C-alpha positions in Angstrom: 0.0 0.0 0.0 1.3 3.4 -0.9 2.1 5.6 2.1 -0.2 8.4 0.9 -3.2 6.2 1.6 -2.3 5.2 5.1 -3.5 8.3 7.0 -6.8 8.7 5.1 -7.6 5.0 5.9 -6.6 5.6 9.5 -9.2 8.4 9.6 -11.9 5.9 8.4 -10.7 3.4 11.1 -11.0 6.1 13.8 -14.6 7.0 12.8 -15.6 3.3 12.9 -13.9 2.9 16.3 -15.8 5.8 17.8 -19.1 4.5 16.5 -18.4 1.3 18.4 -17.0 2.8 21.6 -20.1 5.0 22.0 -21.9 1.8 23.2 -19.4 1.4 26.0 -19.5 4.6 28.2 -18.4 2.7 31.3 -15.2 1.6 29.6 -14.4 5.2 28.5 -15.2 6.4 32.0 -12.9 4.0 33.7 -9.9 3.7 31.3 -9.9 7.1 29.6 -11.8 9.8 31.6 -10.6 8.5 35.0 -7.4 7.0 33.6 -5.3 8.1 30.7 -7.0 11.6 30.4 -6.2 12.5 34.0 -2.5 12.0 33.2 -2.6 13.8 29.9 -4.5 16.8 31.2 -2.3 17.1 34.3 0.9 17.2 32.2 -0.6 19.8 29.8 -1.7 22.1 32.6 1.5 21.8 34.6 3.6 22.5 31.5 1.5 25.4 30.1 -0.4 26.7 33.1 2.3 29.2 34.3 2.8 30.8 30.9 0.8 34.1 31.1 -0.6 34.0 27.5 -2.5 31.4 25.6 -0.1 29.0 23.8 -3.1 27.4 22.1 -4.3 30.6 20.6 -0.8 31.3 19.3 -0.7 27.8 17.7 -4.1 28.3 16.2 -2.9 31.6 14.7 0.1 30.0 13.2 -2.0 27.1 11.8 -4.5 29.6 10.2 -1.6 31.4 8.5 -0.1 28.1 7.3 -3.4 26.9 5.8 -3.9 30.2 4.0 -0.4 30.0 2.6 -1.0 26.3 1.5 -4.3 27.2 -0.2 -2.6 30.1 -2.0 0.2 27.9 -3.2 -2.1 25.1 -4.4 -4.5 27.3 -6.3 -2.9 26.9 -9.7 -2.2 23.1 -9.4 -5.5 22.1 -7.8 -7.2 20.8 -10.9 -4.1 18.9 -12.1 -3.2 17.4 -8.7 -6.6 17.2 -7.1 -6.3 13.6 -6.1 -3.0 14.1 -4.2 -4.3 17.3 -2.7 -7.4 15.5 -1.4 -5.3 12.7 0.1 -3.0 15.3 1.7 -6.0 17.1 3.3 -7.5 13.8 4.5 -4.1 12.9 6.0 -3.9 16.2 7.9 -7.5 15.7 9.1 -6.6 12.2 10.2 -3.8 13.4 12.4 -5.8 16.3 13.8 -8.8 14.0 14.5 -6.6 11.5 16.3 -5.0 14.2 18.5 -8.4 15.8 19.2 -9.8 12.6 20.6 -6.7 11.3 22.2 -6.0 14.5 24.1 -9.5 15.4 25.2 -12.6 14.5 23.0 -12.9 10.8 24.0 -14.7 12.4 27.0 -17.7 12.9 24.7 -18.3 9.1 25.1 -18.0 8.9 28.9 -20.8 8.1 31.4 -23.4 10.9 31.7 -23.2 13.1 34.8 -26.7 12.4 36.0 -25.7 8.7 36.4 -22.6 9.6 38.4 -24.5 12.0 40.7 -27.7 9.8 40.7 -29.9 12.7 39.5 -33.3 12.1 38.0 -33.8 13.4 34.4 -37.5 14.3 34.4 -39.4 17.1 36.2 -42.8 18.7 36.1 -43.8 22.3 35.4 -44.6 22.6 39.1 -41.1 21.5 39.9 -39.6 24.1 37.5 -41.8 26.8 38.9 -40.9 26.1 42.5 -37.2 26.0 41.6 -37.4 29.3 39.6 -39.1 31.1 42.5 -36.4 29.8 44.8 -33.8 31.1 42.4 -35.4 34.5 42.2 -35.5 34.8 46.0 -31.9 33.8 46.3 -30.6 36.1 43.5 -32.7 39.0 44.9 -31.2 38.4 48.3 -27.6 38.4 47.1 -28.1 41.4 44.8 -29.5 43.4 47.8 -26.6 42.2 50.0 -24.1 43.5 47.5 -25.7 46.7 46.3 -27.9 47.6 49.3 -30.4 48.9 46.7 -32.6 46.6 44.6 -32.5 49.0 41.7 -28.7 49.1 41.2 -27.0 46.6 39.0 -24.0 44.6 40.4 -20.7 46.1 39.5 -18.0 43.4 39.6 -14.9 44.5 41.5 -12.4 41.9 40.4 -10.2 41.4 37.4 -10.3 38.2 35.2 -7.0 37.1 36.7 -8.4 37.4 40.2 -11.5 35.5 39.1 -9.4 32.6 37.8 -7.7 32.3 41.1 -10.8 32.7 43.3 -12.7 30.1 41.3 -10.5 27.5 43.0 -12.3 28.2 46.3 -15.6 27.2 44.8 -14.2 24.1 43.3 -12.5 23.2 46.6 -15.9 23.3 48.4 -17.6 21.4 45.6 -15.0 18.7 45.5 -15.4 18.1 49.3 -18.9 16.9 48.4 -18.1 15.2 45.1 -14.5 14.0 44.7 -14.7 13.8 40.9 -15.0 17.7 40.8 -11.5 18.1 42.2 -9.6 20.7 40.2 -5.8 21.0 40.3 -3.1 22.6 38.3 -4.9 25.7 36.9 -4.4 26.8 33.3 -7.0 29.5 32.7 -6.2 32.4 30.5 -7.7 35.4 28.7 -8.1 34.4 25.1 -6.1 36.3 22.5 -9.0 35.8 20.2 -11.6 37.5 22.5 -12.8 39.8 19.8 -13.4 37.0 17.2 -15.0 34.9 20.1 -17.4 37.9 20.7 -18.4 38.1 17.1 -19.0 34.3 17.2 -21.1 34.7 20.3 -19.0 32.7 22.8 -17.8 33.6 26.3 -14.9 31.1 26.2 -13.7 27.7 25.0 -11.3 24.9 25.9 -8.4 24.3 23.6 -8.4 20.5 23.4 -4.8 20.3 22.2 -3.2 22.3 25.0 -5.9 21.9 27.7 -6.0 25.7 28.3 -9.3 27.2 29.4 -9.8 30.3 27.3 -12.1 33.1 28.5 -13.4 36.0 26.5 -12.2 39.0 28.6 -14.4 41.5 26.7 -17.8 40.3 28.0 -19.4 41.9 31.2 -17.4 40.9 34.2 -20.2 39.6 36.3 -20.4 36.7 33.9 -16.7 35.8 34.2 -16.9 33.4 37.3 -19.5 31.1 35.8 -18.0 31.2 32.3 -14.5 30.4 33.5 -15.8 27.7 35.9 -17.6 26.2 32.8 -14.4 26.0 30.9 -12.6 24.6 34.0 -15.2 21.8 34.0 -14.2 21.0 30.4 -10.6 20.8 31.5 -11.6 18.1 34.1 -12.9 16.0 31.3 -16.6 16.9 31.1 -17.4 17.4 27.5 -21.2 17.9 27.6 -22.1 21.6 27.5 -25.1 21.1 29.7 -23.0 19.3 32.3 -20.4 22.0 32.2 -23.0 24.7 32.7 -24.3 22.8 35.7 -20.8 22.3 37.2 -19.9 25.9 36.5 -23.0 27.0 38.2 -22.3 24.8 41.3 -18.7 25.9 41.5 -19.8 29.5 41.5 -22.6 29.3 44.1 -20.4 27.1 46.4 -17.9 30.0 46.5 -18.0 32.0 49.7 -17.7 35.3 47.8 -21.2 36.9 47.2 -20.1 38.3 43.8 -19.3 34.8 42.6 -22.6 33.5 44.0 -24.5 36.2 42.2 -22.8 35.3 38.9 -23.9 31.7 39.4 -27.5 32.3 40.5 -28.2 35.1 38.0 -26.8 32.8 35.3 -29.1 29.9 36.3 -32.1 32.2 36.7 -31.7 33.6 33.2 -31.8 30.1 31.7 -34.9 29.2 33.8 -36.6 32.4 32.6 -35.8 31.5 29.1 -37.3 28.1 29.7 -40.5 29.7 30.9 -40.6 32.2 28.0 -40.7 29.2 25.7 -43.3 27.3 27.8 -45.7 29.9 29.0 -45.3 33.7 28.5 -47.9 34.5 31.1 -45.9 32.7 33.8 -42.7 34.3 32.4 -44.2 37.8 32.8 -45.4 37.1 36.3 -42.0 35.9 37.4 -40.3 38.9 35.8 -42.2 41.2 38.0 -40.7 39.6 41.2 -37.1 40.1 40.1 -35.2 43.1 41.4 -34.7 45.9 38.8 -30.9 45.8 39.4 -30.7 42.1 38.3 -32.7 43.0 35.1 -30.2 45.8 34.5 -27.3 43.3 34.6 -29.3 41.2 32.1 -29.8 44.2 29.9 -26.0 45.0 30.2 -25.2 41.5 28.8 -27.9 41.8 26.1 -26.6 45.2 24.9 -23.0 43.9 24.8 -23.8 40.9 22.7 -26.2 42.7 20.4 -23.6 45.2 19.2 -21.6 42.2 17.8 -24.6 40.4 16.4 -23.8 39.7 12.8 -24.1 36.9 10.2 -20.8 35.6 11.7 -22.2 34.3 15.0 -25.3 32.9 13.2 -23.1 31.0 10.8 -20.7 29.8 13.5 -23.6 28.7 15.7 -25.0 26.5 12.9 -21.5 25.0 12.4 -21.0 24.4 16.2 -24.6 23.0 16.5 -23.8 20.4 13.9 -20.3 19.8 15.5 -21.9 19.0 18.8 -24.5 16.7 17.3 -21.7 14.8 15.6 -20.0 14.3 19.0 -22.6 12.6 21.1 -24.6 15.7 22.0 -27.8 15.2 20.1 -29.3 18.5 21.4 -26.5 20.5 19.7 -26.5 24.2 20.9 -29.8 23.6 22.8 -27.7 21.4 25.1 -26.4 24.6 26.9 -29.9 25.1 28.3 -30.5 21.4 29.2 -28.6 21.9 32.4 -31.9 23.2 33.8 -32.9 19.5 34.1 -29.9 18.8 36.2 -30.4 21.8 38.4 -34.1 21.2 39.1 -33.6 17.6 40.0 -30.4 18.2 42.0 -32.2 20.7 44.2 -35.5 18.8 44.4 -36.5 19.0 48.0 -33.4 21.1 48.9 -32.9 24.7 49.8 -30.6 26.8 47.6 
């Protein structure tokens, strides 16, 4: 067999392997997520965590320039050498696909979090309404505690760097209850691509090749704790967006700092309100009247920020990412971000916030 066919065939083998391994989440959980991945992620974060800028972003920048250069060089010979060019592209994709899954993405196939935490999956409208009212009361309470005035929005007093460090307190408390949420060897950084991320409509991302948690430093600061805790959950090997939203929420509200608690509770409340808006607008309007004006001002602050960058770019990228998630064991796609409401409602069933 000619060497140029080996990597494209390896890509096919990888796809078939992942189709099969999807039926064995317990195997992935034991041998990859709680085995090989723990070692890989620790090495990556220890090696790169102390570097003050994002190595992953730099590598992505170099890769983009290289691809543009390669496309430009091949433009005249594409028709004559199309077969070799296609094989070369498939070869590069094969290597990237392997590294993507070996270094992080096998976690897409692990055991679901609701099974690990023994959380039910279903709930009634009455359950959701009860939980939403509890969230409103708790968020109102913390907003008043911080501002001393229910009409003032919360102004976040910390920098991103301080947030990254203080997030560890929340994870420490959370891991004392659930050992699988233990977080060590921080590698959380402000993304060099924060402006492009903003146009794409994202608050952060995990670089699967360097295991660096990237945070969009341009977004309103009161969102930073929950967003960065979400990306830290990805670093721990949780691939599902709904699960990382849930873990990010828990790590924020378990923090002793009221600003971090506000970030978590206001984040969760916004998703519950969105859920009610889709279910019953009358209930949504009634709930809205019970929320402090200061909280609504923070929501408006976020909405105004994202609206100014609302273009065809974020719509196109969301379509792409929606399909990407569906191809990687997340059948709900982008809607999966809001599915963590299921986890929250059932986790707090019969409990106080």
